[in-house]
N, C-alpha and C positions, 0 to 999 in steps of 0.2 A: 807434661804432655807425652813425652816419649814413653814413660812408664804406662800411662793409660792406654795409648795406642798399641803398645806391645801386649798388654793384657787382652785387648780386644782381639788381636790376631790369635792369641792362644785360645781364647774362648771360642772363636770361630772354628778353630780346628777341632776342639773337643766336641762342641755341639754338632758339628757337621759330620762326624765320623760315621754314625749310623745312616744318615741321609746319603752320604757319598757311597757307602757300601751298597745300599739298596738301589740307588740310581745306576750305579755301575753294573750291577747284576742285570737290571732291566735293559741297560744300553747294549749289553752283550747279545740280546735277542735281535736287535735291529740288523746287524750283518747276517745273522742266521736267517731271519725272515726273507732277506733279499735273495737268498739262495734256494729257499724252499717255497716261496710264495711269488706268484707273478705280481707285477705292479697293481693290477686291478684287485687281486685278492688282498694285498697289503693295504690298498686304499680303503677297502670295505672295513678291515680291522681298525684302521686309523679313524675312520668316520664314526663307527659304532662306539669306540672308546671315547671319542669326543663327546658324544651324547651321554655316555655314562658319567663323564666328568661333570657335565651340566646337571644331570639328574642326581648325582651325589649331593650337590648343594641343596637341591629340593628335598631329598630324603633326610638330610641331616638338619636342615633349616636352623643352623647355629645352636642346636640343643646341647651339644657337648660343651661349648663355651659357656652357655648359660648354666649348665650343671656345675661346672667348675667354679663359676662365680658364686652360686648359692650354696654349694656344698660346704664351704668353710663356715658360712653363717649358720647353717643347719647344725653342723658339728659343734659350733660354739654354744648354741642354745642348749644342746643336749649335754654339754660338758662331758662328752664321752670320747676317750682316745680311740682312734681307729687302730685295729690290730694290723699286724704285718701281713702282707700278701703271702698266701701259702695254703696248705691244706687246712680246711676248716675255717678260713677267714671269711668275713662277711663284709658287704658294703651296705650299711644300714643308713636310715635317715629318710626324711620326707623328700629331700631333693632327689635322692637316688630312686626311690619307689615311684615318684611322680614322673620323673624323667623317663624311666623305663616304660611306664604305662603309656605315656604320650608317644614314645618312639615305636613301641610295638603296634599301637593302633594305626599310626600314620604309615608305617612300613607295610602292614598287612593291606591297607587300603590301596596304596600306590602299586604294590606288587600284583594285587588282584586285578587292578585296572590294566596293567601291562599284559597279564596272562589272558584276559578276556578278549583283547583286540590285538593280537600280535601281528597279523597280516596287515591290518589297516595302519598300525603304527610304523611298520617296516616300509610300506609304501609312502607314508607321509615323510619318513626320514630320508627317502631317496635311495634306499638300498634294494628296492623291489619288493612287491607284496609276497613273492615266493620265498623271501628270506625271513619269514616270521619266526622261525626257530631261533634266529640270532637275537630277536627281542626277548624271547624266553630266557636265553642264556644271560642276557644283560640284566633281566629282572632278578635272576638268581644271584648274580654277582653283587648287585645293589643291595639286596636283602641281607646277604651274609656280611657284607662290609658294614652295613648300618647296625647290625646286631653287635658287632665288635666295637662300635663307636664309644659307648659308655665305659666298657671295661678298659679301653685304652686311655680314656680320660681319667679314670680312677687311678691307673698306674702313674700317670703324670702327677696327679695330686699327692700321691704317696711317695713321690720321688724315687720310684722304682724304674730308673732309666735303663738299667741293664736288662731287666726282663722285657721292658718295652722294646728295646732294640733287638733282643734275641728273637722275640715273636715276629717282628717285622722282617728280620733277615731270614728267618726260617721259612716264612711264607713265600718270600720272593725267590729264595733258592729252590724251593719246590716248584714254583712257577716256571723257572728257567729249565729245570730238569724235565718237567712234564712236557714243556714245549718241544724240547729236543726229542723226547720219546715219541710224542704224538705225531710230529711233523716228519722227522727223519726216519723213524722206524715203523710207524703205523701209516704214514701217508694220509693223515686225516685233514690236512689243509686248514682252512679258516676255522672250521669247527674245533679242531684240536687246540687252537689258540684260546678259545673261550672255555673249553672244558678244563684246560690247565688253570685258567684264572679262577674258575668255580672251585676246584679242589684246593687251590692254595688259599683262597678266602675261607674255605671250610676249615682248613688247618688252623688259621688264626683264631677262628671262633672256638675251636676245640681246645686250644691252648689257653684260652681266656674263659672257659666255661665255668671254672670255679668262682669267678667274679660275677659272671652274668647271672648265674642261678643262686647266688648267695643270699639274695633277698627277693621276695615276690613283688611284682608290680602292684602298686596301689595308687589310685587316682585321688589326689587331694586338690580340690578345686582352687583353694587359695594359693597353694604352692605352684600348681600348674599355671595359674594366671601370672604369677611372678616370673616363672621360667619362660613362658611364651612372650611376655612383654619385653624381656631382654633379648630373646633369641630371634624373633621374627624380623625386627629391624635390620638384623645382619644379613638377611636373605638377599635383598637387592644388591648390596655391596658385593656379596659373594658371587652372585650371578654375573655382575658386571666384570669382576676380576677374572672369572673363568672365561667370559666371552672374549676378553683380550687374548687369552692364552690359546683357545681352541676353536673359536667361531670360524676361523678360516677354512678348516677341513670340511664342515658341512656345506659352506658356501661354494667351495671349490668342487665338491661332489656334485652340487646342483648345476654349476656352470661349465665344468670341464670334464667330469666323469671320474670313474673309480681309478683308472690308471694314473691320471694326473695327481690324484691325492696320494697314491702310493709313492710316486717319485718325490713329491713335496715332503712327505713324512720322513723319507729316508734322509733327505738333505737337512731337514729341520732337526732331526735327532742328533746330528753331528754338532749342533750347538751346545751339547751337554757340557763341554769344557767350560764355557762361560756360565752356564746355568748352575753348575756346582759351585763356582766362586760366589755367585750372587746368593745362592741358598745358604752357604756357610756364613757369609757375611750377615745376612738377614737374621739368622738364628742368634747371633751374638750382639747385633747392633741394638736391638730394642732394649734389652736389659742394660746395656752399656750407657745409652743416652738417658734412660730414666734414672739411673743411679747418680748421674751428674747434672741433672736438670737444674738444681738450685745453686750450683757452683759458679762463681764468676768467671772461671777460666773455661767454662763449657763451650761458648760460641767458637773461640779459636780452635779448640780441640775438634769440634764437629767439622769445621772448615778443613782442617788438615786431614781428617779421616776421608773426606770426599776426594781430596787430591791424591792421597795414597791409593785409595781403592780404584780410582779411575786410571791411575798409572799402571797398576797391576792388570786391570781389565784390558787396557789398551795394548799392553805387551802380549797378553793372551790372544787378543784379536789379531794382531799382526802375525804372531807365531803360527797360530792355527790356520789362518788364511794362506800363509806361504807354503805350509807343509801338508795340508790335509789332502790335496788331490794326489800327491805322490804317495802318501801313506795308504790311501784307499785303493789306488791302482797298482800297488806293488805286487809282484808275482810271489805268492806264498806257496810254492810247490805245486803250481798248476791251477791255483785259484786265487782270487783277490779278496780283500776284506769285505767289499760290497760287490754284488754281482754287476757286471757291465750294463745290464738293462737299467740300472738305477743311477748310472754316472751322470746323466743329464741333470740330476738334482743337486750336484755338487756346487753349481754356480751360486746357489742361494746362501751357502754357509756363511760367508763374511757378513751378509746383511742380517742373518739370524743372530750371529755373534754380537753385532752392533745393537740389535734390538734388546738382547739380554743385558748388554752394558748399560743402556738407558734405563732398563728396569732397575738395575742396581743404583743408579743415580736417583731414581724416584724413591727407592727405599731410604736412601740417605736423607732426602728432603722431608721424609715423614717426621723427623725428630721434633721440629718446632710445633707442628700441628698436634701431635700426640701429647707432648708436654703441656700444651695449653688446653688439652681436652676438647679440642674442636674436631671431634671425629666425624661430624657431619660433613666436613670438607672432604674427607676421604671418600665418602659416598658420592659426592658431586664429581670429584676427579675421576673416580673409577667408572662411573656411568658415562662421563665424557670420553674416556679412553675407549670404552666399549662402542659408543656411537661412532667414534672416529674409525675404529677397526672395521665395523660392519660396512660403513660407507666406502672406505678405501678398498676393501675387498671386492665389493660389487663394482667399483669403478676400475680397479687395476687388474683384476684377474682375467677378464675377457681379452684385453690386448696383450698382457704380459705373462699370463699363466702363473707358474710357481713364483717367479721373481716378483710379480705383482702382489701375491699374498705375503711374501717375506717383507716387501716394502710397506705393506699395510701394518704389519706387526711393528716395524720400526717407527712408523708414524704414530701409532697408538701409544707406544711407550714414550715417545718424544712429547706428545700432548700431555700425558700424565705427569711426566717429570716437570714440564714447564708450568702446568697449572698447580702442582704441589709446591714448587718453589714460590710461585706467586702467593699461594695461600699462607705459607710460612713466613714470608718476608716481613709482614706486618706484626707477627707474633714474637719473633726473636731476631735480633740483628746478628746474623752469622756472617763473619767476614770471609766469605768464600774467595779462594785464590784464583780469580778469573784470569789473571795474567798467566799464571803457570798452566792453568787448564787449557788456555788458548794455544800455548806453545806445544803442549802435549797433543792437542788435536791436530795441529799443523804437521808435526813429525809423523803421527799415525797416518794421516792422509798421504804424506809423501812416500812412506814405505809401501802403502797399498797401491798407490798409483804407479810406483816404480815396478812393483811386482807384475801388475796386469799389463804394463806397457812392454816389459822386457823379459819377464821370467815365467809367465803363466803357461806358455806353450812348451817350455823345456822340461824334459823328464829324464829319469835315469839317476844312477848313484851320484854322478858328478853334479848334476843340477840340484839334486836334493841336498848335497853338501853345501853348495853355494847358498841355497835358500835358508838352510839351518844357520849358517854363519851370519847371514843378513839379519835373521830374527834375533840372534844373540847380541848383535851390535845395536839393537834398539836402545838400551840404556845409555850407550855411548853417544848416540845421536841426541838423546835428551840432554845429556851433559853439555854437548856443544851448542845446543839451542838455548842454554841458560835456564833449563827447567829446575835444576837443583839449587837449593839455597847454600850459602857458604858453609853453614854448620853441617849440612848434609854431606857436602863435598869432603869436609874434613873428616867426618866419621867414616865415609866410604874409603878415603885414602888410608886412614888408620887401620881399618879392617883389612884392606888389601895388603898393607905392609906386614901385618901380623901373619898372613899366610905365606908371604914371599920371603920373609926374613930368614936368613940362613941360621941353622942351629950351630952352636959352637962345637968344635970337634971334641970327641971324648978324650 
């Protein structure tokens, strides 16, 4: 078990490096936006990109996953080895040509629709009919990203992870650089944000053009039917999952206005610390549990993984909650990490962190359902989470504002985690360590309650030092609460003695 879990941790780190780099670069823009965009402008940006996230699911409609599923079969029938990616390489086969034909046709139709009625769509989206140009920018971003979809899928199938990561990272680095240039030096405001995204998406497509144009699109009715029969059922699940993530911004835009969305977005983005942990874990968790699906020791290993993941996530929740306000408000030579106009959104950070933690628990509970191939349960659970998110946002935003939206996200992920656990309980008997998890929850709540009762109003270097020390004492509190098993205590003591043992004199 120890070896398996150690391997999972290593794989999480390896698989997550490119994701972490990309998301950290994107995260750097959030403090920058707070200094160069007013809350209302940042709110418009957040709302439009929420719509783009929804429309990305529609533009893609699961075709990349369907292509990867059928590409291997197509290559096997042709008995032709695929060449390496590089100059003169091609992506041949009916799966590629039919996927490309379907994607080009659907992208052209959807983009034309957005370009014909930009003002009407802007008014419908709640950003004002006079903001139709933002709809045109969104259409350009969606079209460029969609054209890169199949080349990225082909790189994954050819195991060209390095090129995949380099293209992604180069695009995001250009995005960050252009945002700084357009906003700080050109003063372009909201339009600069979208222009930077258009150019960075164009860079991705340019770097993948050898793949995109290596084979001409050709519509094969039989292959297209197979591709779409696999892809289209993924659309509702994708929309449901995306609704849980971003539906709160458009709802808040309609109920509270642009400035409220800007404050909420700034606070929500600070949940990146937990989001990265969940993303890295998710990248390695699926192959990990699939490889061990038939092993008799799998259930206890899965249970222990949940315990360790939750412990790490809870420590992150406590540490960030205690320190984030001081870090954000610290004087950095006359300015702060986030502009004071956005400090009101800091109070939602612990709730957002807890929501991401529950998302990680939900990911853990996926194992029995996926192993049993009951993927229909995932659709049901995802749609239930989306319904809970929409209902809770409409119910909680009017009286509680941003805190209500954060609580709605927490509730949605709690519903998804609970329903996924229920779905998997009858498929695999996993002995989850509920006693240890309850002790972990109690200690976490105790630390957070103590912070908000006695330390949340204290600031300055001395207060920051006390809070940092309290965060570092979290594992010791778990030790005293009886969270650790005797074997884990022995290993921890041996590790500690190894570092504290005095070396013999020369």
